[in-house]
C-alpha positions in Angstrom: -6.2 -23.3 2.2 -5.6 -21.4 5.2 -8.5 -19.2 7.3 -7.2 -16.0 8.6 -9.5 -14.6 10.9 -10.0 -11.1 11.4 -8.9 -11.2 14.9 -5.3 -12.3 13.6 -4.9 -9.2 11.1 -2.0 -7.8 11.8 -1.1 -3.8 12.5 1.7 -1.8 11.1 1.7 2.0 11.7 3.6 4.8 9.9 3.2 8.3 10.1 1.5 7.9 6.7 -1.4 5.4 7.8 -1.9 2.0 9.2 -1.4 -0.8 7.1 -3.6 -4.0 8.3 -2.1 -7.4 6.9 -5.0 -10.0 5.8 -2.6 -12.4 4.3 1.1 -12.7 3.5 4.2 -15.5 3.5 3.8 -15.1 7.4 0.4 -14.5 7.6 -1.2 -17.5 6.0 1.5 -18.9 3.9 0.8 -16.6 1.1 2.3 -16.0 -1.8 0.9 -12.6 -2.9 0.6 -10.1 0.4 -3.1 -8.1 0.7 -3.5 -5.4 2.9 -5.7 -2.1 3.7 -4.1 1.2 4.2 -6.4 3.6 6.2 -5.0 7.3 5.9 -5.5 9.9 7.9 -7.2 13.1 6.2 -4.6 15.0 5.0 -1.5 12.4 5.4 1.4 12.2 2.9 3.0 9.2 1.9 6.6 9.0 1.3 8.3 9.2 -2.1 9.7 5.8 -2.8 9.2 2.7 -5.6 9.1 -0.9 -4.9 10.9 -3.7 -6.8 7.4 -5.0 -7.7 3.9 -4.0 -9.2 1.2 -3.4 -6.6 -2.7 -2.7 -7.2 -4.6 -0.3 -5.3 -8.1 -0.2 -5.4 -9.6 2.3 -3.1 -12.9 1.5 -1.0 -13.6 5.1 1.0 -12.2 8.5 0.5 -10.2 9.8 -1.8 -6.3 10.6 -2.6 -3.9 12.0 -4.8 -1.2 9.5 -6.7 1.8 10.5 -7.7 3.3 7.9 -10.2 6.1 8.2 -12.6 5.9 11.8 -13.3 2.3 11.9 -13.2 -0.8 12.7 -11.0 -4.0 11.0 -10.7 -6.7 12.4 -8.8 -8.7 8.7 -7.3 -11.8 8.0 -4.9 -13.5 5.1 -3.7 -14.2 2.4 -6.7 -10.7 3.9 -8.4 -8.0 1.1 -9.0 -4.6 1.8 -9.6 -1.8 -0.2 -10.9 1.6 0.6 -10.0 4.1 -1.2 -12.1 7.7 -1.8 -10.1 10.3 0.4 -10.5 8.3 3.5 -10.7 8.4 6.2 -8.2 5.3 7.1 -6.4 3.6 8.8 -3.6 0.1 8.7 -2.2 -1.4 11.9 -0.7 -4.8 11.6 1.3 -7.6 14.1 0.8 -7.4 16.6 3.4 -10.9 16.3 4.8 -11.7 12.7 4.0 -8.6 10.3 4.0 -8.8 7.2 2.1 -8.9 3.6 2.5 -7.2 0.9 -0.1 -6.8 -2.3 -0.4 -3.9 -3.6 -1.8 -1.8 -6.3 -2.9 1.7 -6.9 -3.9 4.1 -10.2 -4.6 5.3 -11.8 -1.4 8.6 -10.0 -0.6 8.2 -6.9 -2.3 11.3 -4.8 -1.1 10.8 -1.0 -0.8 13.1 1.1 -2.7 14.2 4.8 -2.3 14.0 7.1 -5.6 17.5 6.3 -5.7 17.0 2.5 -5.9 18.6 2.1 -2.3 17.1 -0.9 -0.6 14.5 -0.3 2.4 14.0 -4.1 2.8 10.6 -5.7 2.9 8.0 -3.7 4.8 6.2 -5.6 7.9 2.9 -5.5 6.2 4.0 -7.5 3.1 6.5 -10.1 5.1 
């Protein structure tokens, strides 16, 4: 068992928000990655895909999730299971933004909508 202290959490920032990695292969040797996403009010995530399932649980704020051609309004307490190879985008509430905790298999690869491989994001590695 590895204990990862709060001070050891790794932060990655993108135009869409800040990802704080709690566990990953490079952080605790985990077989699954787990991170928090903090999105600023009105932040618009990229249209993209993943080669593995992700599970998102909202802990604060609200968002609109575009997933596989459908649109879902979500808020604190809601969870969305995002299947592999299903194009998605997450848009933060314009007033509150959001915070969500996410998990995915270690080594999950981000993909462009056309399937081009973007690689493993730093918060998953």
